[in-house]
Predicted model as a PDB file, atoms N, CA, C, CB and O in Angstrom, pLDDT in the B-factor column:
MODEL        1                                                                  
ATOM      1  N   PHE A   1      -1.544  -2.943   8.559  1.00 91.00           N  
ATOM      2  CA  PHE A   1      -0.895  -4.372   8.319  1.00 91.00           C  
ATOM      3  C   PHE A   1      -0.149  -4.526   9.703  1.00 91.00           C  
ATOM      4  CB  PHE A   1       0.245  -4.473   6.871  1.00 91.00           C  
ATOM      5  O   PHE A   1       0.038  -3.548  10.427  1.00 91.00           O  
ATOM      6  N   THR A   2       0.278  -5.826  10.046  1.00 93.00           N  
ATOM      7  CA  THR A   2       0.855  -5.899  10.986  1.00 93.00           C  
ATOM      8  C   THR A   2       2.402  -6.759  10.500  1.00 93.00           C  
ATOM      9  CB  THR A   2      -0.145  -6.486  12.005  1.00 93.00           C  
ATOM     10  O   THR A   2       2.416  -7.633   9.632  1.00 93.00           O  
ATOM     11  N   LEU A   3       3.594  -6.307  11.238  1.00 93.00           N  
ATOM     12  CA  LEU A   3       4.668  -6.778  11.011  1.00 93.00           C  
ATOM     13  C   LEU A   3       5.260  -7.735  12.051  1.00 93.00           C  
ATOM     14  CB  LEU A   3       5.369  -5.801  10.756  1.00 93.00           C  
ATOM     15  O   LEU A   3       5.048  -7.330  13.194  1.00 93.00           O  
ATOM     16  N   PRO A   4       5.872  -8.769  11.994  1.00 93.00           N  
ATOM     17  CA  PRO A   4       6.543  -9.633  12.901  1.00 93.00           C  
ATOM     18  C   PRO A   4       7.732  -8.910  13.748  1.00 93.00           C  
ATOM     19  CB  PRO A   4       7.089 -10.812  12.076  1.00 93.00           C  
ATOM     20  O   PRO A   4       7.940  -8.959  14.960  1.00 93.00           O  
ATOM     21  N   GLU A   5       8.526  -8.149  12.613  1.00 94.00           N  
ATOM     22  CA  GLU A   5       9.770  -7.695  13.291  1.00 94.00           C  
ATOM     23  C   GLU A   5       9.729  -6.135  12.439  1.00 94.00           C  
ATOM     24  CB  GLU A   5      11.341  -8.881  12.996  1.00 94.00           C  
ATOM     25  O   GLU A   5       8.957  -5.888  11.512  1.00 94.00           O  
ATOM     26  N   THR A   6      10.743  -5.194  12.999  1.00 96.00           N  
ATOM     27  CA  THR A   6      11.017  -4.153  12.350  1.00 96.00           C  
ATOM     28  C   THR A   6      11.482  -4.457  10.877  1.00 96.00           C  
ATOM     29  CB  THR A   6      11.930  -3.457  13.109  1.00 96.00           C  
ATOM     30  O   THR A   6      12.277  -5.382  10.709  1.00 96.00           O  
ATOM     31  N   ALA A   7      10.996  -3.676   9.721  1.00 96.00           N  
ATOM     32  CA  ALA A   7      11.570  -3.888   8.636  1.00 96.00           C  
ATOM     33  C   ALA A   7      11.124  -2.791   7.537  1.00 96.00           C  
ATOM     34  CB  ALA A   7      11.308  -5.251   8.302  1.00 96.00           C  
ATOM     35  O   ALA A   7      10.221  -1.968   7.691  1.00 96.00           O  
ATOM     36  N   HIS A   8      11.790  -2.918   6.609  1.00 98.00           N  
ATOM     37  CA  HIS A   8      11.699  -1.845   5.414  1.00 98.00           C  
ATOM     38  C   HIS A   8      10.480  -2.237   4.660  1.00 98.00           C  
ATOM     39  CB  HIS A   8      13.050  -1.834   4.360  1.00 98.00           C  
ATOM     40  O   HIS A   8      10.576  -3.315   4.074  1.00 98.00           O  
ATOM     41  N   ALA A   9       9.369  -1.607   4.547  1.00 97.00           N  
ATOM     42  CA  ALA A   9       8.263  -1.824   3.641  1.00 97.00           C  
ATOM     43  C   ALA A   9       7.959  -0.831   2.823  1.00 97.00           C  
ATOM     44  CB  ALA A   9       7.171  -2.118   4.248  1.00 97.00           C  
ATOM     45  O   ALA A   9       8.207   0.363   2.992  1.00 97.00           O  
ATOM     46  N   ARG A  10       7.311  -1.437   1.755  1.00 98.00           N  
ATOM     47  CA  ARG A  10       6.744  -0.472   0.526  1.00 98.00           C  
ATOM     48  C   ARG A  10       5.453  -0.857   0.291  1.00 98.00           C  
ATOM     49  CB  ARG A  10       7.527  -0.562  -0.898  1.00 98.00           C  
ATOM     50  O   ARG A  10       5.243  -2.047   0.058  1.00 98.00           O  
ATOM     51  N   LEU A  11       4.182   0.240   0.314  1.00 97.00           N  
ATOM     52  CA  LEU A  11       3.120   0.294   0.017  1.00 97.00           C  
ATOM     53  C   LEU A  11       2.890   0.724  -1.325  1.00 97.00           C  
ATOM     54  CB  LEU A  11       2.610   0.882   0.833  1.00 97.00           C  
ATOM     55  O   LEU A  11       3.087   1.937  -1.387  1.00 97.00           O  
ATOM     56  N   THR A  12       2.508   0.168  -2.586  1.00 98.00           N  
ATOM     57  CA  THR A  12       2.282   0.728  -3.617  1.00 98.00           C  
ATOM     58  C   THR A  12       0.778   0.706  -4.097  1.00 98.00           C  
ATOM     59  CB  THR A  12       3.136   0.217  -4.437  1.00 98.00           C  
ATOM     60  O   THR A  12       0.211  -0.385  -4.147  1.00 98.00           O  
ATOM     61  N   ILE A  13       0.191   1.707  -4.405  1.00 97.00           N  
ATOM     62  CA  ILE A  13      -1.192   1.607  -4.879  1.00 97.00           C  
ATOM     63  C   ILE A  13      -1.311   2.095  -6.377  1.00 97.00           C  
ATOM     64  CB  ILE A  13      -2.135   2.462  -3.937  1.00 97.00           C  
ATOM     65  O   ILE A  13      -0.834   3.156  -6.778  1.00 97.00           O  
ATOM     66  N   PHE A  14      -2.037   1.150  -7.191  1.00 96.00           N  
ATOM     67  CA  PHE A  14      -1.999   1.076  -8.671  1.00 96.00           C  
ATOM     68  C   PHE A  14      -3.371   0.928  -9.114  1.00 96.00           C  
ATOM     69  CB  PHE A  14      -1.128  -0.079  -9.210  1.00 96.00           C  
ATOM     70  O   PHE A  14      -4.242   0.452  -8.386  1.00 96.00           O  
ATOM     71  N   ASP A  15      -3.579   1.336 -10.320  1.00 95.00           N  
ATOM     72  CA  ASP A  15      -4.744   1.087 -11.003  1.00 95.00           C  
ATOM     73  C   ASP A  15      -4.800   0.087 -11.973  1.00 95.00           C  
ATOM     74  CB  ASP A  15      -5.118   2.122 -11.537  1.00 95.00           C  
ATOM     75  O   ASP A  15      -3.695  -0.308 -12.344  1.00 95.00           O  
ATOM     76  N   MET A  16      -5.860  -0.481 -12.535  1.00 93.00           N  
ATOM     77  CA  MET A  16      -6.050  -1.819 -13.178  1.00 93.00           C  
ATOM     78  C   MET A  16      -5.154  -2.055 -14.358  1.00 93.00           C  
ATOM     79  CB  MET A  16      -7.474  -1.986 -13.630  1.00 93.00           C  
ATOM     80  O   MET A  16      -4.918  -3.177 -14.805  1.00 93.00           O  
ATOM     81  N   ASP A  17      -4.557  -0.678 -14.948  1.00 94.00           N  
ATOM     82  CA  ASP A  17      -3.574  -0.732 -15.990  1.00 94.00           C  
ATOM     83  C   ASP A  17      -2.237  -0.984 -15.292  1.00 94.00           C  
ATOM     84  CB  ASP A  17      -3.563   0.585 -16.856  1.00 94.00           C  
ATOM     85  O   ASP A  17      -1.170  -1.138 -15.886  1.00 94.00           O  
ATOM     86  N   GLY A  18      -2.378  -1.005 -14.207  1.00 94.00           N  
ATOM     87  CA  GLY A  18      -0.843  -1.260 -13.573  1.00 94.00           C  
ATOM     88  C   GLY A  18       0.105   0.242 -13.511  1.00 94.00           C  
ATOM     89  O   GLY A  18       1.330   0.283 -13.395  1.00 94.00           O  
ATOM     90  N   ARG A  19      -0.632   1.183 -13.599  1.00 95.00           N  
ATOM     91  CA  ARG A  19      -0.124   2.629 -13.405  1.00 95.00           C  
ATOM     92  C   ARG A  19       0.093   2.846 -11.770  1.00 95.00           C  
ATOM     93  CB  ARG A  19      -1.306   3.791 -14.059  1.00 95.00           C  
ATOM     94  O   ARG A  19      -0.817   2.649 -10.965  1.00 95.00           O  
ATOM     95  N   VAL A  20       1.401   3.271 -11.403  1.00 97.00           N  
ATOM     96  CA  VAL A  20       1.388   3.514  -9.979  1.00 97.00           C  
ATOM     97  C   VAL A  20       0.732   4.898  -9.650  1.00 97.00           C  
ATOM     98  CB  VAL A  20       2.838   3.446  -9.430  1.00 97.00           C  
ATOM     99  O   VAL A  20       0.928   5.866 -10.384  1.00 97.00           O  
ATOM    100  N   LEU A  21      -0.110   4.973  -8.447  1.00 96.00           N  
ATOM    101  CA  LEU A  21      -0.750   6.256  -8.237  1.00 96.00           C  
ATOM    102  C   LEU A  21       0.010   6.846  -6.957  1.00 96.00           C  
ATOM    103  CB  LEU A  21      -2.410   6.095  -8.022  1.00 96.00           C  
ATOM    104  O   LEU A  21       0.141   8.056  -6.773  1.00 96.00           O  
ATOM    105  N   LYS A  22       0.474   5.902  -6.132  1.00 96.00           N  
ATOM    106  CA  LYS A  22       1.127   6.439  -4.902  1.00 96.00           C  
ATOM    107  C   LYS A  22       2.030   5.289  -4.374  1.00 96.00           C  
ATOM    108  CB  LYS A  22       0.021   6.918  -3.769  1.00 96.00           C  
ATOM    109  O   LYS A  22       1.751   4.093  -4.451  1.00 96.00           O  
ATOM    110  N   THR A  23       3.130   5.813  -3.838  1.00 97.00           N  
ATOM    111  CA  THR A  23       4.095   4.847  -3.164  1.00 97.00           C  
ATOM    112  C   THR A  23       4.424   5.533  -1.921  1.00 97.00           C  
ATOM    113  CB  THR A  23       5.434   4.497  -4.024  1.00 97.00           C  
ATOM    114  O   THR A  23       4.846   6.680  -1.770  1.00 97.00           O  
ATOM    115  N   ILE A  24       4.151   4.602  -1.024  1.00 97.00           N  
ATOM    116  CA  ILE A  24       4.646   4.958   0.600  1.00 97.00           C  
ATOM    117  C   ILE A  24       5.814   3.898   1.093  1.00 97.00           C  
ATOM    118  CB  ILE A  24       3.190   4.770   1.803  1.00 97.00           C  
ATOM    119  O   ILE A  24       5.492   2.742   1.364  1.00 97.00           O  
ATOM    120  N   GLU A  25       7.040   4.296   1.186  1.00 97.00           N  
ATOM    121  CA  GLU A  25       8.152   3.609   1.862  1.00 97.00           C  
ATOM    122  C   GLU A  25       8.754   3.922   2.810  1.00 97.00           C  
ATOM    123  CB  GLU A  25       8.962   3.427   1.289  1.00 97.00           C  
ATOM    124  O   GLU A  25       9.108   5.098   2.906  1.00 97.00           O  
ATOM    125  N   GLN A  26       9.053   3.054   3.756  1.00 97.00           N  
ATOM    126  CA  GLN A  26       9.883   3.551   5.041  1.00 97.00           C  
ATOM    127  C   GLN A  26      10.041   2.389   5.818  1.00 97.00           C  
ATOM    128  CB  GLN A  26       9.175   4.720   5.959  1.00 97.00           C  
ATOM    129  O   GLN A  26       9.594   1.340   5.354  1.00 97.00           O  
ATOM    130  N   VAL A  27      10.714   2.380   7.152  1.00 98.00           N  
ATOM    131  CA  VAL A  27      11.116   1.361   7.953  1.00 98.00           C  
ATOM    132  C   VAL A  27       9.875   1.661   8.946  1.00 98.00           C  
ATOM    133  CB  VAL A  27      12.745   1.432   8.538  1.00 98.00           C  
ATOM    134  O   VAL A  27       9.578   2.758   9.419  1.00 98.00           O  
ATOM    135  N   PHE A  28       9.239   0.460   9.142  1.00 96.00           N  
ATOM    136  CA  PHE A  28       8.262   0.258  10.139  1.00 96.00           C  
ATOM    137  C   PHE A  28       8.742  -0.637  11.311  1.00 96.00           C  
ATOM    138  CB  PHE A  28       7.066  -0.318   9.506  1.00 96.00           C  
ATOM    139  O   PHE A  28       9.527  -1.577  11.186  1.00 96.00           O  
ATOM    140  N   THR A  29       8.121  -0.190  12.557  1.00 97.00           N  
ATOM    141  CA  THR A  29       8.636  -1.092  13.723  1.00 97.00           C  
ATOM    142  C   THR A  29       7.596  -2.304  13.664  1.00 97.00           C  
ATOM    143  CB  THR A  29       8.636  -0.260  15.327  1.00 97.00           C  
ATOM    144  O   THR A  29       6.616  -2.350  12.920  1.00 97.00           O  
ATOM    145  N   LYS A  30       7.969  -3.232  14.543  1.00 96.00           N  
ATOM    146  CA  LYS A  30       7.413  -4.355  14.813  1.00 96.00           C  
ATOM    147  C   LYS A  30       5.716  -4.110  15.269  1.00 96.00           C  
ATOM    148  CB  LYS A  30       8.351  -5.006  15.911  1.00 96.00           C  
ATOM    149  O   LYS A  30       5.498  -3.260  16.132  1.00 96.00           O  
ATOM    150  N   GLY A  31       4.835  -4.685  14.815  1.00 96.00           N  
ATOM    151  CA  GLY A  31       3.473  -4.550  15.196  1.00 96.00           C  
ATOM    152  C   GLY A  31       2.348  -4.070  14.047  1.00 96.00           C  
ATOM    153  O   GLY A  31       2.405  -4.344  12.848  1.00 96.00           O  
ATOM    154  N   TYR A  32       1.445  -3.387  14.634  1.00 97.00           N  
ATOM    155  CA  TYR A  32       0.405  -2.974  13.696  1.00 97.00           C  
ATOM    156  C   TYR A  32       0.439  -1.598  13.332  1.00 97.00           C  
ATOM    157  CB  TYR A  32      -0.869  -3.246  14.202  1.00 97.00           C  
ATOM    158  O   TYR A  32       0.525  -0.647  14.109  1.00 97.00           O  
ATOM    159  N   HIS A  33       0.363  -1.564  12.066  1.00 95.00           N  
ATOM    160  CA  HIS A  33       0.321  -0.030  11.296  1.00 95.00           C  
ATOM    161  C   HIS A  33      -0.899   0.374  10.646  1.00 95.00           C  
ATOM    162  CB  HIS A  33       1.355   0.091  10.129  1.00 95.00           C  
ATOM    163  O   HIS A  33      -1.563  -0.521  10.123  1.00 95.00           O  
ATOM    164  N   VAL A  34      -1.356   1.680  10.579  1.00 95.00           N  
ATOM    165  CA  VAL A  34      -2.507   2.197   9.669  1.00 95.00           C  
ATOM    166  C   VAL A  34      -1.747   3.196   8.888  1.00 95.00           C  
ATOM    167  CB  VAL A  34      -3.866   2.877  10.474  1.00 95.00           C  
ATOM    168  O   VAL A  34      -1.065   4.097   9.377  1.00 95.00           O  
ATOM    169  N   LEU A  35      -1.911   2.975   7.723  1.00 93.00           N  
ATOM    170  CA  LEU A  35      -1.556   4.165   6.758  1.00 93.00           C  
ATOM    171  C   LEU A  35      -2.894   5.001   6.113  1.00 93.00           C  
ATOM    172  CB  LEU A  35      -0.655   3.502   5.456  1.00 93.00           C  
ATOM    173  O   LEU A  35      -3.932   4.414   5.808  1.00 93.00           O  
ATOM    174  N   SER A  36      -2.727   6.253   5.980  1.00 91.00           N  
ATOM    175  CA  SER A  36      -4.129   6.961   5.549  1.00 91.00           C  
ATOM    176  C   SER A  36      -3.649   7.554   4.282  1.00 91.00           C  
ATOM    177  CB  SER A  36      -4.812   8.198   6.671  1.00 91.00           C  
ATOM    178  O   SER A  36      -2.505   8.010   4.265  1.00 91.00           O  
ATOM    179  N   VAL A  37      -4.209   7.592   3.472  1.00 91.00           N  
ATOM    180  CA  VAL A  37      -4.025   8.465   2.016  1.00 91.00           C  
ATOM    181  C   VAL A  37      -5.166   9.109   1.813  1.00 91.00           C  
ATOM    182  CB  VAL A  37      -3.747   7.622   0.649  1.00 91.00           C  
ATOM    183  O   VAL A  37      -6.224   8.484   1.874  1.00 91.00           O  
ATOM    184  N   GLU A  38      -5.143  10.370   1.558  1.00 90.00           N  
ATOM    185  CA  GLU A  38      -6.246  11.675   1.287  1.00 90.00           C  
ATOM    186  C   GLU A  38      -6.613  11.298  -0.247  1.00 90.00           C  
ATOM    187  CB  GLU A  38      -5.449  13.547   1.441  1.00 90.00           C  
ATOM    188  O   GLU A  38      -5.877  10.895  -1.147  1.00 90.00           O  
ATOM    189  N   ARG A  39      -7.981  11.564  -0.236  1.00 89.00           N  
ATOM    190  CA  ARG A  39      -8.838  11.247  -1.467  1.00 89.00           C  
ATOM    191  C   ARG A  39      -8.032  11.933  -2.680  1.00 89.00           C  
ATOM    192  CB  ARG A  39     -10.477  11.879  -1.316  1.00 89.00           C  
ATOM    193  O   ARG A  39      -7.792  11.403  -3.765  1.00 89.00           O  
ATOM    194  N   ARG A  40      -7.669  13.218  -2.268  1.00 90.00           N  
ATOM    195  CA  ARG A  40      -6.987  13.950  -3.342  1.00 90.00           C  
ATOM    196  C   ARG A  40      -5.745  13.370  -3.967  1.00 90.00           C  
ATOM    197  CB  ARG A  40      -6.641  15.208  -2.855  1.00 90.00           C  
ATOM    198  O   ARG A  40      -5.444  13.676  -5.121  1.00 90.00           O  
ATOM    199  N   GLU A  41      -4.959  12.483  -3.195  1.00 91.00           N  
ATOM    200  CA  GLU A  41      -3.734  12.042  -3.705  1.00 91.00           C  
ATOM    201  C   GLU A  41      -4.056  11.140  -4.703  1.00 91.00           C  
ATOM    202  CB  GLU A  41      -2.853  11.471  -2.728  1.00 91.00           C  
ATOM    203  O   GLU A  41      -3.160  10.899  -5.513  1.00 91.00           O  
ATOM    204  N   LEU A  42      -5.417  10.431  -4.877  1.00 92.00           N  
ATOM    205  CA  LEU A  42      -5.534   9.317  -5.773  1.00 92.00           C  
ATOM    206  C   LEU A  42      -6.385  10.111  -6.960  1.00 92.00           C  
ATOM    207  CB  LEU A  42      -6.326   7.892  -5.033  1.00 92.00           C  
ATOM    208  O   LEU A  42      -7.458  10.562  -6.562  1.00 92.00           O  
ATOM    209  N   PRO A  43      -6.105  10.322  -8.195  1.00 88.00           N  
ATOM    210  CA  PRO A  43      -6.829  10.921  -9.019  1.00 88.00           C  
ATOM    211  C   PRO A  43      -7.863  10.404  -9.902  1.00 88.00           C  
ATOM    212  CB  PRO A  43      -6.124  11.417  -9.588  1.00 88.00           C  
ATOM    213  O   PRO A  43      -8.213  11.007 -10.916  1.00 88.00           O  
ATOM    214  N   VAL A  44      -8.401   9.191  -9.493  1.00 90.00           N  
ATOM    215  CA  VAL A  44      -9.207   8.116 -10.301  1.00 90.00           C  
ATOM    216  C   VAL A  44     -10.230   7.581  -9.122  1.00 90.00           C  
ATOM    217  CB  VAL A  44      -8.122   6.759 -11.009  1.00 90.00           C  
ATOM    218  O   VAL A  44     -10.128   7.804  -7.915  1.00 90.00           O  
ATOM    219  N   SER A  45     -11.156   6.880  -9.745  1.00 89.00           N  
ATOM    220  CA  SER A  45     -12.145   6.290  -8.968  1.00 89.00           C  
ATOM    221  C   SER A  45     -12.170   4.769  -9.570  1.00 89.00           C  
ATOM    222  CB  SER A  45     -13.588   7.135  -9.068  1.00 89.00           C  
ATOM    223  O   SER A  45     -11.659   4.512 -10.660  1.00 89.00           O  
ATOM    224  N   GLY A  46     -12.838   3.748  -8.725  1.00 93.00           N  
ATOM    225  CA  GLY A  46     -13.243   2.833  -9.168  1.00 93.00           C  
ATOM    226  C   GLY A  46     -12.163   1.445  -8.569  1.00 93.00           C  
ATOM    227  O   GLY A  46     -11.716   1.541  -7.426  1.00 93.00           O  
ATOM    228  N   VAL A  47     -11.877   0.442  -9.262  1.00 95.00           N  
ATOM    229  CA  VAL A  47     -11.152  -0.663  -8.609  1.00 95.00           C  
ATOM    230  C   VAL A  47      -9.580  -0.157  -8.680  1.00 95.00           C  
ATOM    231  CB  VAL A  47     -11.444  -2.191  -9.426  1.00 95.00           C  
ATOM    232  O   VAL A  47      -9.072   0.327  -9.691  1.00 95.00           O  
ATOM    233  N   LEU A  48      -8.962  -0.342  -7.527  1.00 96.00           N  
ATOM    234  CA  LEU A  48      -7.535  -0.046  -7.402  1.00 96.00           C  
ATOM    235  C   LEU A  48      -6.872  -1.159  -6.602  1.00 96.00           C  
ATOM    236  CB  LEU A  48      -7.303   1.341  -6.723  1.00 96.00           C  
ATOM    237  O   LEU A  48      -7.501  -1.819  -5.774  1.00 96.00           O  
ATOM    238  N   PHE A  49      -5.666  -1.336  -6.856  1.00 97.00           N  
ATOM    239  CA  PHE A  49      -5.137  -2.406  -6.218  1.00 97.00           C  
ATOM    240  C   PHE A  49      -4.052  -1.713  -5.129  1.00 97.00           C  
ATOM    241  CB  PHE A  49      -4.486  -3.456  -7.334  1.00 97.00           C  
ATOM    242  O   PHE A  49      -3.701  -0.551  -5.333  1.00 97.00           O  
ATOM    243  N   TYR A  50      -3.597  -2.358  -4.115  1.00 96.00           N  
ATOM    244  CA  TYR A  50      -2.239  -1.923  -3.467  1.00 96.00           C  
ATOM    245  C   TYR A  50      -1.620  -3.307  -3.067  1.00 96.00           C  
ATOM    246  CB  TYR A  50      -2.426  -0.844  -2.063  1.00 96.00           C  
ATOM    247  O   TYR A  50      -2.189  -4.375  -2.842  1.00 96.00           O  
ATOM    248  N   LYS A  51      -0.194  -2.957  -3.043  1.00 97.00           N  
ATOM    249  CA  LYS A  51       0.629  -4.109  -2.818  1.00 97.00           C  
ATOM    250  C   LYS A  51       1.640  -3.924  -1.508  1.00 97.00           C  
ATOM    251  CB  LYS A  51       1.454  -4.368  -4.167  1.00 97.00           C  
ATOM    252  O   LYS A  51       2.278  -2.871  -1.503  1.00 97.00           O  
ATOM    253  N   LEU A  52       1.776  -4.513  -0.794  1.00 97.00           N  
ATOM    254  CA  LEU A  52       2.713  -4.243   0.618  1.00 97.00           C  
ATOM    255  C   LEU A  52       3.763  -5.501   0.431  1.00 97.00           C  
ATOM    256  CB  LEU A  52       1.672  -4.374   2.374  1.00 97.00           C  
ATOM    257  O   LEU A  52       3.534  -6.710   0.384  1.00 97.00           O  
ATOM    258  N   GLU A  53       5.240  -4.622   0.326  1.00 97.00           N  
ATOM    259  CA  GLU A  53       6.277  -5.372   0.022  1.00 97.00           C  
ATOM    260  C   GLU A  53       7.198  -5.498   1.294  1.00 97.00           C  
ATOM    261  CB  GLU A  53       6.946  -4.798  -1.166  1.00 97.00           C  
ATOM    262  O   GLU A  53       7.532  -4.408   1.760  1.00 97.00           O  
ATOM    263  N   THR A  54       7.608  -6.460   1.857  1.00 96.00           N  
ATOM    264  CA  THR A  54       8.530  -6.556   2.819  1.00 96.00           C  
ATOM    265  C   THR A  54       9.822  -7.299   2.473  1.00 96.00           C  
ATOM    266  CB  THR A  54       7.919  -7.118   3.880  1.00 96.00           C  
ATOM    267  O   THR A  54       9.755  -7.909   1.406  1.00 96.00           O  
ATOM    268  N   PRO A  55      10.815  -7.374   3.038  1.00 95.00           N  
ATOM    269  CA  PRO A  55      11.835  -8.529   2.844  1.00 95.00           C  
ATOM    270  C   PRO A  55      11.387  -9.718   2.527  1.00 95.00           C  
ATOM    271  CB  PRO A  55      12.576  -8.782   3.913  1.00 95.00           C  
ATOM    272  O   PRO A  55      11.759 -10.304   1.510  1.00 95.00           O  
ATOM    273  N   GLY A  56      10.515 -10.210   3.393  1.00 92.00           N  
ATOM    274  CA  GLY A  56      10.056 -11.772   3.542  1.00 92.00           C  
ATOM    275  C   GLY A  56       8.651 -11.961   2.801  1.00 92.00           C  
ATOM    276  O   GLY A  56       8.439 -13.135   2.497  1.00 92.00           O  
ATOM    277  N   HIS A  57       7.784 -11.178   2.492  1.00 94.00           N  
ATOM    278  CA  HIS A  57       6.604 -11.020   2.201  1.00 94.00           C  
ATOM    279  C   HIS A  57       6.066  -9.958   1.389  1.00 94.00           C  
ATOM    280  CB  HIS A  57       6.119 -11.038   3.156  1.00 94.00           C  
ATOM    281  O   HIS A  57       6.195  -8.758   1.630  1.00 94.00           O  
ATOM    282  N   THR A  58       5.471 -10.458   0.435  1.00 96.00           N  
ATOM    283  CA  THR A  58       4.537  -9.655  -0.702  1.00 96.00           C  
ATOM    284  C   THR A  58       3.036 -10.014  -0.655  1.00 96.00           C  
ATOM    285  CB  THR A  58       5.034 -10.026  -2.271  1.00 96.00           C  
ATOM    286  O   THR A  58       2.684 -11.188  -0.776  1.00 96.00           O  
ATOM    287  N   ALA A  59       2.159  -9.027  -0.484  1.00 96.00           N  
ATOM    288  CA  ALA A  59       0.816  -9.195  -0.478  1.00 96.00           C  
ATOM    289  C   ALA A  59      -0.021  -8.062  -1.395  1.00 96.00           C  
ATOM    290  CB  ALA A  59       0.420  -9.181   0.990  1.00 96.00           C  
ATOM    291  O   ALA A  59       0.117  -6.854  -1.207  1.00 96.00           O  
ATOM    292  N   THR A  60      -0.803  -8.565  -2.294  1.00 96.00           N  
ATOM    293  CA  THR A  60      -1.556  -7.899  -3.070  1.00 96.00           C  
ATOM    294  C   THR A  60      -2.862  -7.619  -2.725  1.00 96.00           C  
ATOM    295  CB  THR A  60      -1.537  -8.414  -4.082  1.00 96.00           C  
ATOM    296  O   THR A  60      -3.286  -8.762  -2.552  1.00 96.00           O  
ATOM    297  N   MET A  61      -3.863  -6.819  -2.490  1.00 96.00           N  
ATOM    298  CA  MET A  61      -5.221  -6.725  -2.225  1.00 96.00           C  
ATOM    299  C   MET A  61      -5.744  -5.696  -3.353  1.00 96.00           C  
ATOM    300  CB  MET A  61      -5.489  -6.255  -0.678  1.00 96.00           C  
ATOM    301  O   MET A  61      -5.024  -5.006  -4.075  1.00 96.00           O  
ATOM    302  N   LYS A  62      -7.257  -5.745  -3.347  1.00 96.00           N  
ATOM    303  CA  LYS A  62      -8.019  -5.042  -4.314  1.00 96.00           C  
ATOM    304  C   LYS A  62      -8.660  -4.184  -3.374  1.00 96.00           C  
ATOM    305  CB  LYS A  62      -8.975  -5.885  -5.252  1.00 96.00           C  
ATOM    306  O   LYS A  62      -8.860  -4.596  -2.232  1.00 96.00           O  
ATOM    307  N   MET A  63      -9.063  -2.844  -3.780  1.00 94.00           N  
ATOM    308  CA  MET A  63      -9.993  -1.687  -3.139  1.00 94.00           C  
ATOM    309  C   MET A  63     -10.833  -1.263  -3.967  1.00 94.00           C  
ATOM    310  CB  MET A  63      -9.351  -0.496  -2.663  1.00 94.00           C  
ATOM    311  O   MET A  63     -10.669  -1.519  -5.159  1.00 94.00           O  
ATOM    312  N   VAL A  64     -11.986  -0.476  -3.507  1.00 92.00           N  
ATOM    313  CA  VAL A  64     -12.923   0.191  -4.537  1.00 92.00           C  
ATOM    314  C   VAL A  64     -12.892   1.752  -4.154  1.00 92.00           C  
ATOM    315  CB  VAL A  64     -14.558  -0.463  -4.463  1.00 92.00           C  
ATOM    316  O   VAL A  64     -13.361   1.960  -3.035  1.00 92.00           O  
ATOM    317  N   LEU A  65     -12.541   2.643  -4.686  1.00 90.00           N  
ATOM    318  CA  LEU A  65     -12.508   3.848  -4.363  1.00 90.00           C  
ATOM    319  C   LEU A  65     -13.704   4.690  -5.195  1.00 90.00           C  
ATOM    320  CB  LEU A  65     -11.100   4.285  -4.587  1.00 90.00           C  
ATOM    321  O   LEU A  65     -13.769   4.719  -6.424  1.00 90.00           O  
ATOM    322  N   LEU A  66     -14.570   5.319  -4.349  1.00 85.00           N  
ATOM    323  CA  LEU A  66     -16.007   5.786  -5.055  1.00 85.00           C  
ATOM    324  C   LEU A  66     -15.516   7.402  -5.078  1.00 85.00           C  
ATOM    325  CB  LEU A  66     -17.748   5.400  -3.955  1.00 85.00           C  
ATOM    326  O   LEU A  66     -16.261   8.268  -5.537  1.00 85.00           O  
TER     327      LEU A  66                                                      
ENDMDL                                                                          
END                                                                             
């Protein structure tokens, strides 16, 4: 993800039932960022969602974990 300015951000990964599986929260600098999550950190497979929240924006996307 890319941030237009340094900001506090929260990335939440959750399943189709809304159960939170993992949360990453920290202050990110302005620019492009990549976050890696180990397969063992997500105890399920199938369709999952992730939500990125910053003070001025929220985006939710879908992913498939096999």
